[in-house]
C-alpha positions in Angstrom: 101.8 44.6 106.7 102.2 46.5 103.4 100.6 49.5 104.6 102.3 50.1 108.3 105.6 50.2 106.2 104.9 52.3 103.5 104.6 55.1 105.2 108.0 54.3 107.1 109.8 53.8 104.0 108.7 57.1 102.3 109.7 59.0 106.1 113.1 57.3 105.6 113.4 58.0 102.0 112.1 62.0 102.5 115.4 61.6 105.5 117.6 60.6 102.8 116.7 63.5 100.7 117.0 66.0 103.5 120.7 64.8 104.4 121.6 65.1 100.6 120.2 68.5 100.6 122.3 69.8 103.5 125.4 67.9 102.0 125.1 70.2 98.9 124.2 73.3 101.0 127.2 72.8 103.1 129.7 74.8 100.9 127.6 77.7 100.8 126.5 77.4 104.4 130.3 77.5 105.3 130.7 80.6 102.7 127.9 82.6 103.8 129.3 82.0 107.4 133.4 82.2 107.1 133.4 84.8 104.3 130.6 87.1 104.7 128.9 86.8 108.0 131.9 86.5 110.6 134.0 89.4 108.8 130.5 91.5 109.1 130.2 90.9 112.5 134.0 91.5 112.8 134.1 95.0 111.3 131.5 96.3 113.1 133.5 95.3 116.5 136.3 97.1 114.7 134.3 100.1 113.5 134.5 101.0 117.3 138.4 100.0 118.0 141.8 101.7 117.1 143.2 99.2 115.0 146.6 99.2 112.7 146.5 95.4 112.3 149.7 95.1 114.1 148.4 95.6 117.6 145.5 94.9 119.5 142.4 96.5 119.1 141.7 99.2 121.5 137.8 100.2 122.2 137.5 104.2 121.5 133.6 104.3 121.2 132.5 106.5 118.5 135.6 108.4 117.7 135.8 107.0 114.2 132.8 108.3 113.4 133.1 112.0 115.1 136.4 111.8 113.0 134.7 111.8 109.8 132.8 115.6 110.2 136.3 117.2 110.3 137.7 114.5 107.6 138.2 116.8 104.5 138.9 113.5 102.2 136.1 111.9 103.6 133.9 114.6 102.2 135.3 114.6 99.0 134.6 111.1 98.4 131.4 111.2 99.2 131.1 113.9 96.6 132.8 112.2 94.1 130.9 109.2 94.5 127.3 111.0 94.6 128.5 112.9 91.5 129.4 109.3 89.8 126.2 107.4 90.8 123.8 110.3 89.9 125.4 110.9 86.3 126.5 107.8 85.4 123.2 105.5 86.4 120.5 107.6 84.9 122.8 107.8 81.6 123.7 104.0 81.5 119.6 103.5 82.1 118.6 105.4 79.2 121.1 104.2 77.1 120.3 100.3 77.6 116.5 101.1 77.3 117.7 103.0 73.8 119.4 99.9 72.8 116.9 97.5 74.2 114.1 99.4 72.1 116.3 98.9 69.0 116.7 95.7 69.4 113.3 94.8 70.4 112.3 95.7 66.5 113.1 92.0 65.8 116.2 93.0 63.6 118.2 89.9 62.2 121.1 88.4 64.4 119.1 89.5 67.5 121.3 86.6 69.4 124.3 87.7 68.2 124.0 91.7 68.9 122.4 90.8 72.5 125.2 88.9 73.4 127.7 91.0 72.2 126.2 94.1 73.6 125.8 91.6 77.4 129.7 91.5 77.0 130.5 95.2 79.0 129.1 94.2 81.7 131.1 91.3 82.1 134.0 93.0 81.8 133.5 96.4 82.8 134.6 96.0 86.2 137.8 93.9 85.4 141.1 95.3 85.9 142.1 94.5 82.0 139.1 96.9 80.9 140.2 99.6 83.4 143.7 99.5 81.9 142.7 99.5 78.7 140.4 102.6 79.8 143.6 104.6 81.1 145.8 103.9 77.7 142.5 105.1 75.5 142.3 108.7 77.6 145.8 108.9 78.1 147.7 112.0 76.4 148.9 110.2 73.3 146.1 107.8 73.6 143.3 106.8 70.8 140.9 109.4 71.8 143.4 112.0 71.4 144.6 110.6 68.2 141.3 110.6 66.5 140.6 113.9 67.7 143.6 114.8 65.5 142.4 113.8 62.7 139.7 116.4 62.7 142.2 119.3 63.7 141.5 119.1 67.4 143.6 119.3 70.3 142.9 116.9 73.0 144.2 116.9 76.6 145.5 114.4 78.9 141.8 113.4 79.8 143.2 111.5 83.0 145.2 114.0 84.4 142.6 116.7 84.4 140.7 117.3 87.2 137.8 118.2 85.6 137.4 115.6 83.1 139.2 112.6 84.9 135.4 112.0 86.5 133.7 112.1 83.2 136.2 109.1 82.0 134.4 106.7 84.8 131.0 108.0 83.9 131.9 106.9 80.4 133.0 103.5 81.1 130.2 102.8 83.8 127.8 104.1 80.6 129.4 101.7 78.5 128.7 98.5 80.8 124.8 99.0 79.9 124.5 95.2 78.8 123.0 93.7 81.6 120.0 96.1 82.1 119.8 96.0 78.4 119.2 92.2 78.4 116.9 93.0 81.2 114.7 95.9 79.5 114.8 93.5 76.4 112.9 90.9 78.3 110.6 93.4 80.0 109.5 94.5 76.3 109.0 91.2 75.2 105.8 90.9 77.7 104.1 93.8 76.7 101.1 92.6 74.5 101.0 93.7 70.8 97.2 94.4 71.1 98.3 97.4 73.3 100.4 99.1 70.4 97.7 97.8 67.9 94.8 99.7 69.9 97.0 102.9 70.2 97.9 103.1 66.6 94.4 102.9 66.0 93.2 105.8 67.7 95.9 107.5 66.2 98.3 108.0 69.1 102.1 108.6 67.8 105.0 106.5 68.5 106.1 108.7 71.4 102.4 108.7 72.9 102.9 104.8 72.9 106.1 105.1 74.2 104.8 107.8 77.4 101.7 106.0 77.6 102.1 101.9 77.0 105.6 101.3 77.2 107.2 103.3 80.2 104.2 102.7 82.7 104.4 99.0 81.8 108.0 99.2 82.2 108.4 100.6 85.6 108.8 97.3 87.6 111.9 96.6 85.3 113.0 100.0 85.3 113.2 100.1 89.1 114.6 96.6 89.4 117.4 97.8 87.1 117.8 101.3 88.9 118.0 99.3 92.2 120.7 97.2 91.2 122.7 99.9 89.4 122.6 102.2 92.1 124.0 99.7 94.5 126.7 99.0 91.8 127.7 102.6 91.5 128.0 103.1 95.0 130.5 99.7 95.5 132.4 100.6 92.2 136.3 100.5 93.2 138.5 98.9 90.2 137.9 101.6 87.7 139.2 104.5 89.7 141.7 102.4 91.5 143.5 101.2 88.2 143.2 104.4 86.5 144.3 107.0 89.3 146.6 104.1 90.2 145.2 103.9 93.7 145.4 107.5 94.5 142.4 109.0 93.5 144.1 111.6 91.7 144.1 114.3 89.9 143.5 116.2 93.2 141.0 113.8 94.2 138.9 113.8 91.3 137.8 110.2 91.1 138.5 109.6 95.0 135.8 107.1 95.3 134.1 106.1 98.7 135.2 102.7 98.3 139.2 103.6 97.2 139.1 105.8 100.1 137.9 102.7 102.5 141.1 100.8 100.6 143.5 103.6 101.4 142.4 103.7 105.3 142.5 100.0 105.6 145.4 98.6 103.1 147.9 101.8 103.0 147.5 103.8 106.6 146.6 100.5 108.0 143.7 102.2 109.9 141.3 99.0 110.2 139.5 100.9 112.8 138.4 104.0 110.6 138.1 102.0 107.5 135.2 99.8 109.0 133.7 102.5 110.4 133.7 103.9 106.9 132.4 100.6 105.3 129.7 100.6 107.8 128.6 104.2 107.2 128.5 103.3 103.2 126.5 99.6 104.2 123.8 101.9 106.4 123.7 104.6 103.7 123.2 102.0 101.1 120.3 100.5 103.0 118.5 103.4 103.8 118.7 104.7 100.2 117.2 101.4 99.1 114.5 101.7 101.7 114.0 105.0 100.6 113.7 103.9 96.7 111.1 101.4 97.7 109.1 103.7 99.6 108.9 105.9 96.5 108.2 103.1 94.1 104.4 103.5 95.0 103.8 106.5 93.3 105.5 105.7 90.4 105.9 101.8 89.7 102.4 100.2 87.8 102.0 96.6 88.5 99.8 93.9 87.2 97.1 94.7 89.8 
């Protein structure tokens, strides 16, 4: 009798655990459906409509996508965003790797430095830091005050179309903490025996870095590259705060996401804004897929 009831009790217990798991997952599922899936599908529909929020969406087919080809500000936002990504992401990863190499030498207070360097990644996309950046690079900001001490007359960095984007690049490089921590974890996994063997063979520090560190760290480099590239394409807060939402001066900081915001919430052209958003989504997806296809030529795994 006991033998017959044991499987039944076990099944009942598993059912209760399954129900409990579904209850705990319910808030996440509600958020996934209500905050992510439904708005995403709604924006896909709106991308093919003329919709100004106040009226009923009117289906116009591919007109929103055709409109992009003649939209000069669209192409300007593409140029600005691509420049920002192609310049800031490599600089950020290089700086993060350099600091990770320094911290990997076993210096005292490693936990403190690791936490201190990670802090900018938590604050870099906040409004407060963007406001601080605006004050630092303003005409009478701290940067110009420091230059004045050595007899250099600074300019209004944020009002100059030639330097405005550069300040945002510096801000993105400053948020090196997250990739640095990941690089540091990867460096700790490289066997010390490999470096000892290389030193016995007379390999220099640079040769060890190029022949041991970089190849074994390529999976980490690839991971950071994907994350930081996607994040750079989605950058919005910095440009919005620094330029006051205009993308100025002369659209020199008009990020693609900022242009989507302007079309959707300033011009109330939600149909066109949705089409712009889907172009960005598809481009990021294709770009990420391309990274994965090319990774087989330069990313080295354990096998």
